[in-house]
N, C-alpha and C positions, 0 to 999 in steps of 0.2 A: 956860576956857569951851570952847575947841576940844577939849580932852581929853574933857569930858563929852559934847559933841556927837558925837565919834568913837565913844565908847563906846555911845551910843544907836544910832548907825548900825550898829554891829557886832552889835546885838541883833536887827536886822531879819530876817536870814536864819533864825536859830534860832526866832524867833516864827512866821515863815511855815511852817517845817517842822513846828513844834508844832501849828499850826492845821490843816495838811494831814493830820497824823497823827490829830488829833481828828476831823476830818471824814471821813476814810477809814474809821475805826473805826465811826463813827456810821452811815454808809451802807453798811457791810459791803462795802467795795471790795476787801478781801482777807480771807484766813483769819485769824480772831482768835486761833487757836492759834499761828500763826507770828508774827504781830505783834499782841500783846495790846493792848487799848485803854489810853489813858493812865490811866484811873481804876484799872484793875487793877494797872498798874505802880506807881502812887502808893500803893496799898494794900500791895503787897508791900514797897515802900521803907519805909513806916511800920512794918511788922512787923519787918523785919530791923534797922531802926534802934532800935526799942524793945527788942528782945531782946539787942542788943549785938553781934550776929554781923557786921554790916557794919563797925562800928568795929574789931572784932578783926581782920578780914581786911585792912582798910585800914591799920591801924597796923603790921601785920606787913610789908606791902609797903613802906610808908614807911621802916620800920627798915632793910630790906634795901637800898633805894635809897640811903639816907643813909650807911650803913656802906660799901657798895661804891663810892659816889661819893667819899667821903673817902679811901678806899684808893687809888683811881685817881688822885686829885689828888696824893697823896703820892708816887706813882710817876712820873706824867707831868710834873708841873711841874719838879722838880729835874732830870730828864733833859733836858727841853727847854731849860732855862736853861744846863745844861752844854754841850750841843751848839751852842746859839746863841752862847755866848761863846767856845767853843773849837771853831771850825768844822772844824779838822783831825780831830777825833774822829768827825765825821759819817760818814766813809768806813767806819768799823768797824761802824756801826749801820744804815746805809741799807738794805742788802739784807734784813736780818732784819726790820726794822720794816715795810718794804714788803710782804714776804711775809705777815707776821702781820696787817697791815691788811686784806688781802683775804679773810681767813677770817671768815665770819659767826660771831659768838659762839654762836648756837644750834646751829651745826654741831658744836660741841665738847661738847654736853650728853651724848651717849652715853659718851664717854670719861671725862668728869668724874664721871658716875654710877658707872662701872666702877671708877674710882680712889677716890672719896670717898663713895660711897653717895648717898642722897637727902636728906642733911641740909642744913644751911644753907650750908656751904662752897661747893658747886657753884653755887648761885644767886648768892652774893656774887661769885664769880669771873666769872660771866656779866656781871654789872653792871660789874665792873672792866674787862673786855675791851671792853665796848660803850662805856664812858665814856673810856677811856684816850686813844684817838686824837684825838677832837675837842679835848680839853684839850691834848694834846701838840703837835699841829700848829699850833694857833692860838697857843699860847705860844711855840713855836719861831719862828713868823713874826714875832711881836711883838718878840722879843729880837733876831732877825737883822735886822729892819728899823730898829732904833734908829739914829739919825743918828750916823755915825762922827765927824763934826766935834765933836759934843757930848762924845763919849767922849774925844777928843783934848784938848779944853779941860779936862775933868776931870782927865786925867792931868797936864796942864801945871801944874795947881794942887796936884799932889802927892797926889791922892786914891788910896787903895788900891783894889784890884780889888773888894773887898767894898763899899766906899763908892760906887764907880762904879755897881755894880749897884743899890744901894739908892736912890741919889739921881738916877741918870740912866736906867739901863736899865729898872728896874721901872716907874717912872711912864710911860715911853714905851710899854712893852709891855702895860700894864694894860688898855687897850681890847680888845686881841686876847685876853688872858687871860679877860676877862669873857665875850666871845663864846664862847670854848671851853667855859667852865663852863656857860653857858646851853645850848649844844648838847649837852654831855655829859649834863646832867640829862634832856633829852628822850630821848636814846639809851638812858639807863639804864632809864627806865620801859618803853620798848618791849621791851628785851631781858629785863627781869625778868618782865614779864607772860608773855612767851613761855616762859621757863623754868618759871614756875609752872603753866603749862598742861600741861607735860610731867611734871614731877617735883616735887610739893609736896603738903602736907596743909593748907596755910593760905595766905592771901594772896588778892588780888583775882583773879589769874589762875586760881587753884584754884577760887574761888567760881564763876567763869564756867563752867569745865569741869564742875564738879559740878552746876550748874544745867542744863547741856545734857544730862547723863546722866539727870537727874531729869525731863527734859522741862518745864523751867520757863523759858520764854523771857522772862518778866517779870524774873527775876533776872539773866538774861544781859544784858538791856538796862540794868538798873541797874548792873551791873558795868562795862559799856562806858562809860556816861555818867559813872560815878565816876572812871574813868581820865581821861576828857577834862577833867572839871572840875578834878581834882587837877593835871593837867599845866598847865592854864591858870593856876591859882592860883600854882603854883611859878614859872611863867614871868613872871607879873606881879610876884612878889616879887623876882625877879632883876632885872627891869627897874627897879624902884624902887631896888634896891641900886646898879645901874649909874648911875642919876641922881645918887645921892649921891657916889659915888666918882669918876666921870668925867663930870660934867654937860656938858662941852664936846664930848663924843663921842656924846651921846644922838641916836638916829636912824640911826646907822651900823649896818649889819647884815652886815658882811663875814664870810664863812664860809671859813675856810681848813682846814676839817675834812677835806677830800679824801675825802668819802664816808663 
């Protein structure tokens, strides 16, 4: 009951903004060319939904996010586990990772285009770079924060290092891992759309840029709203997954992504 009430409360501000948009357009409080009325945006949404162009761009962006996100997880998770369980190795990686962490992924776009052209690889690499550090640092925190006493008890029972990780370290670090994955998905969408704005021939970011060049603010608004809705749906999906995997930790939102 509380969940439904909170959801309803969360719709208040969007409803107020929608009414303000409708009223402002009706009374011509701003230039309709810059901010088109809701009816015009709805008509454009129906058009690009009917002809399949919106679905095409959206599926392209979702594919890029999914592939880049999976690649980032396959890189970040094992490395974080390795450094978390073998802390002596951290000294060899700290400086390099700290330097890379401060480089905005979008700053690498010119070099990536120079090296790999404007195909899919540069955009996927942008997603990987944006997603890697939230997953890595949250997983590292989770592994490093595992109760040492539990590990010692597991060793006293003769468990191997692999069994200790599977039975003790992984369950203890799972809340932090899930936070990292949730943050990583958000970062991946932001970075991908930025990459598509610069070098792409498809995707939501490209659709927004193309609409701007064609002086179609209605399509720009549709693209922006689509990104927001998709991000919200993915976040809700991850929250539901978190409830199933770690119900005792629901409500915690610790962020160890370090920016």
